DODREN-20520 format. One line per 2 residues: number of its first residue (from 0); their letters; for each residue x, y, z of C-alpha. Coordinates in steps of 0.25 Angstrom, whole numbers, plus 5000, padded with zeros to 4 digits. Layout:
<sites>
NUM) A) X:Y:Z | ...
</sites>
This chain:
<sites>
0) XX) 4891:4412:4962 | 4897:4424:4968
2) XX) 4892:4437:4964 | 4902:4448:4959
4) XX) 4904:4460:4969 | 4901:4473:4963
6) XX) 4911:4484:4968 | 4907:4498:4972
8) XX) 4917:4509:4972 | 4916:4521:4981
10) XX) 4925:4533:4977 | 4930:4539:4990
12) XX) 4936:4553:4988 | 4944:4557:5000
14) XX) 4957:4564:5003 | 4959:4561:5018
16) XX) 4967:4548:5020 | 4960:4545:5034
18) XX) 4946:4546:5027 | 4951:4537:5016
20) XX) 4956:4527:5026 | 4943:4527:5033
22) XX) 4935:4525:5020 | 4944:4513:5016
24) XX) 4942:4507:5030 | 4927:4508:5028
26) XX) 4927:4503:5014 | 4934:4490:5019
28) XX) 4921:4488:5027 | 4913:4487:5015
30) XX) 4911:4475:5006 | 4921:4472:4994
32) XX) 4912:4479:4984 | 4915:4492:4989
34) XX) 4928:4500:4984 | 4932:4513:4990
36) XX) 4941:4520:4980 | 4948:4532:4986
38) XX) 4953:4545:4979 | 4959:4556:4987
40) XX) 4955:4569:4979 | 4945:4574:4969
42) XX) 4954:4572:4957 | 4956:4558:4960
44) XX) 4941:4556:4962 | 4937:4563:4949
46) XX) 4948:4555:4941 | 4944:4542:4947
48) XX) 4929:4545:4944 | 4931:4550:4930
50) XX) 4940:4539:4925 | 4931:4528:4931
52) XX) 4921:4522:4921 | 4906:4524:4925
54) XX) 4905:4509:4929 | 4916:4511:4939
56) XX) 4912:4524:4945 | 4910:4522:4961
58) XX) 4897:4519:4968 | 4899:4533:4975
60) XX) 4910:4544:4977 | 4913:4548:4992
62) XX) 4919:4562:4990 | 4925:4570:5001
64) XX) 4921:4584:5000 | 4934:4590:5005
66) XX) 4945:4585:4995 | 4958:4592:4992
68) XX) 4959:4600:4979 | 4946:4597:4973
70) XX) 4935:4595:4983 | 4923:4585:4983
72) XX) 4913:4595:4978 | 4922:4597:4965
74) XX) 4923:4582:4963 | 4908:4581:4965
76) XX) 4905:4592:4955 | 4914:4585:4945
78) XX) 4907:4572:4947 | 4894:4577:4945
80) XX) 4898:4584:4932 | 4903:4571:4925
82) XX) 4892:4562:4919 | 4900:4550:4923
84) XX) 4900:4553:4938 | 4888:4562:4939
86) XX) 4879:4552:4946 | 4890:4546:4955
88) XX) 4886:4546:4969 | 4895:4555:4977
90) XX) 4895:4556:4992 | 4902:4568:4997
92) XX) 4908:4568:5012 | 4916:4577:5020
94) XX) 4921:4578:5035 | 4919:4593:5035
96) XX) 4908:4600:5027 | 4898:4611:5027
98) XX) 4883:4611:5023 | 4888:4619:5010
100) XX) 4898:4607:5007 | 4886:4597:5008
102) XX) 4877:4606:5000 | 4888:4608:4989
104) XX) 4891:4593:4989 | 4876:4590:4986
106) XX) 4875:4601:4975 | 4887:4596:4968
108) XX) 4881:4582:4968 | 4884:4574:4980
110) XX) 4875:4563:4983 | 4878:4563:4998
112) XX) 4886:4571:5008 | 4891:4565:5021
114) XX) 4900:4568:5032 | 4913:4560:5031
116) XX) 4914:4548:5040 | 4925:4549:5050
118) XX) 4929:4535:5054 | 4929:4521:5048
120) XX) 4916:4517:5054 | 4909:4529:5048
122) XX) 4916:4527:5034 | 4911:4513:5034
124) XX) 4896:4518:5037 | 4898:4529:5027
126) XX) 4902:4519:5016 | 4891:4509:5020
128) XX) 4880:4519:5020 | 4884:4526:5007
130) XX) 4888:4514:4999 | 4875:4507:5003
132) XX) 4867:4519:4999 | 4874:4520:4985
134) XX) 4874:4505:4983 | 4859:4505:4986
136) XX) 4856:4514:4974 | 4863:4503:4966
138) XX) 4855:4492:4973 | 4867:4486:4979
140) XX) 4871:4483:4994 | 4884:4485:5001
142) XX) 4887:4479:5015 | 4898:4486:5023
144) XX) 4903:4483:5037 | 4899:4494:5046
146) X) 4905:4489:5059
</sites>
C-alpha cells in the first residue's frame, strides 16, 4: 500500500525574474511534495493569502523586503493584523539591507531575516534548511538534493 504524499506550499514573493528563476531551479531539486508558488508583488501576495482557506495556507512565506509599490514590511504588517495569517511563518530576505531593515522586519513580525541567496546552489541550500526547519515544527521530514 502506497502512502499518500502530503504537499507543502511555499509562497515566494519576489519581483526579480532572475531570482524567481533561481528559486524555481532550486525547487526542482526538492521532492515532489514541495510546491513553489510565485507572486511578483505585494498585491498578488495579499490577494493570494486572503482568498486561500486556512487549510491551504502555505507552510511558509518567503518575502522580499524590496518590492515595487508596497514593500515587504507593509505586507508583513498586513499579515500580522489578520487573524487568518497572524501565525503564518514569514521569512524576510533581501540583497541589500541595513540593520534598521532587519530590526523593523522583526518588529513587524518576521520569523526570520536572511540575506538573499545569489545562485542556484545557494537557493537550494536556503530552501533545504528553511523547509527542514519549518517542517520539523510539524514533525515532518523533507529530503532535498543539495549537490
